[in-house]
C-alpha positions in Angstrom: -26.3 35.3 42.4 -25.0 33.0 44.5 -27.0 30.2 43.1 -26.1 31.2 39.4 -22.5 31.0 40.3 -22.4 27.9 42.1 -24.4 26.5 38.8 -21.8 27.8 36.3 -18.8 26.5 38.4 -21.0 22.8 38.4 -21.7 23.3 34.8 -18.4 24.0 33.8 -16.8 20.7 36.2 -19.4 18.4 34.5 -18.0 19.7 30.7 -14.0 19.6 31.6 -14.6 15.7 33.2 -17.0 14.6 30.1 -14.4 16.0 27.9 -11.0 14.3 30.2 -10.5 10.8 29.2 -7.8 8.2 28.1 -5.7 9.8 26.8 -5.2 8.4 23.0 -8.4 7.4 23.0 -11.1 9.0 21.1 -14.6 9.0 22.5 -16.2 6.3 19.9 -13.6 4.3 21.7 -11.2 4.0 18.8 -7.3 4.9 19.5 -6.1 8.0 18.7 -3.4 8.4 16.2 -0.9 8.6 18.6 -1.4 4.8 18.6 -0.5 4.6 15.3 2.9 6.7 15.3 5.8 5.8 15.5 5.4 2.0 14.2 6.4 0.4 10.7 3.2 -0.9 9.1 2.7 -3.4 6.9 0.2 -3.4 3.9 -1.4 -6.9 3.6 -4.7 -6.2 2.1 -6.3 -3.7 -0.3 -10.1 -3.8 -0.5 -13.2 -2.1 -2.6 -13.1 -0.6 -6.0 -13.8 -3.0 -9.0 -10.4 -5.1 -9.9 -8.8 -4.7 -6.7 -7.4 -6.9 -5.1 -4.0 -7.8 -3.0 -3.3 -9.7 -0.3 0.1 -10.3 1.3 -0.7 -14.0 2.5 0.4 -15.4 -0.9 3.1 -13.3 -1.8 6.2 -14.1 -2.6 9.3 -13.6 0.0 11.1 -11.5 -2.0 8.5 -8.8 -1.7 8.0 -9.0 2.3 9.4 -5.6 3.0 7.5 -3.7 -0.2 4.5 -1.5 0.7 5.5 -0.3 4.6 4.6 3.2 6.0 5.5 4.8 9.1 3.7 7.9 10.5 6.1 10.3 12.9 6.4 14.1 13.5 3.9 15.2 10.6 5.5 12.9 8.0 4.6 9.6 6.5 7.7 7.1 5.2 7.7 3.6 4.0 8.4 1.7 1.0 6.9 1.1 -2.4 8.1 -2.0 -4.6 11.4 -0.6 -4.3 11.3 3.0 -4.0 11.0 4.4 -0.3 8.9 7.5 -0.4 8.4 10.1 2.2 5.5 12.5 2.1 3.9 15.6 5.0 0.6 14.2 6.3 -2.7 16.1 7.6 -4.6 14.9 10.8 -8.1 16.0 10.9 -11.1 16.3 12.9 -13.5 12.4 13.2 -10.2 10.7 11.8 -9.6 12.3 8.9 -6.4 12.2 7.2 -4.8 13.3 4.1 -1.3 12.5 2.7 0.1 15.2 0.2 2.2 13.9 -2.7 5.6 13.6 -1.8 9.2 12.6 -2.8 10.4 8.9 -3.9 13.1 7.8 -4.8 13.8 6.4 -9.2 14.4 2.9 -8.9 12.8 1.1 -11.7 11.3 -2.1 -10.7 12.5 -5.6 -11.7 9.3 -7.2 -10.6 6.3 -5.8 -9.0 3.9 -8.0 -6.4 0.9 -9.1 -8.4 -2.5 -6.8 -8.0 -0.9 -3.9 -7.0 1.8 -1.9 -8.9 3.8 1.0 -7.1 2.5 3.4 -9.4 -1.1 2.5 -8.0 0.1 2.5 -4.4 1.0 5.9 -4.6 -1.8 6.9 -5.8 -4.0 5.3 -3.3 -1.9 6.9 -0.8 -2.5 10.7 -2.0 -5.9 9.9 -2.4 -6.5 9.0 1.4 -9.1 10.9 3.8 -9.7 8.9 6.5 -8.3 6.4 8.7 -9.5 3.9 11.4 -8.2 1.0 13.8 -10.1 -1.9 13.7 -8.9 -5.5 15.4 -5.0 -4.7 15.3 -5.2 -3.2 12.2 -4.9 0.2 10.7 -6.8 1.1 7.5 -6.7 3.9 5.6 -10.0 4.7 3.4 -9.0 6.0 0.0 -10.4 6.1 -3.7 -9.1 4.5 -7.0 -8.2 6.3 -9.9 -11.9 5.8 -11.1 -13.0 7.1 -7.8 -14.3 4.3 -6.3 -13.5 3.5 -2.4 -10.9 1.2 -1.7 -9.3 0.7 1.9 -5.3 0.0 2.3 -5.7 -2.7 5.1 -2.3 -2.5 7.6 -0.8 -4.6 10.3 2.0 -4.6 12.7 5.0 -7.5 11.5 4.0 -10.1 13.5 0.6 -9.7 14.3 
């Protein structure tokens, strides 16, 4: 009986130590979602799907503050072109993420960056299903309005 209790205690200790690790790091080596939260991310690229293409590199300086987002306290908020948005989000297991339809201001844009309208941007956000951090960039996996895979790639300003 004593051997059985020792075995259970050792097994429990091994299990607990395996579950513990560096805070904010998922066992796969991907940082935890809390490393994403509380920071203003700027869209730098939209990849995937037929006819999709957006890059901040050639963007007009007039549009440097557009297509941003920040996750905080169960909410995501940011700026389109030119409207401000706010929505709730749900983070699930294995880097799953869902952004619910939210609210936006209702300003009419005089101009929008080429390659991505604000309406399309908000649609991509509502179809996000997974996130990842790769080379310091936040990647949000989504679908376009035809159901084709796309990736919204964000970076922190100055990175």
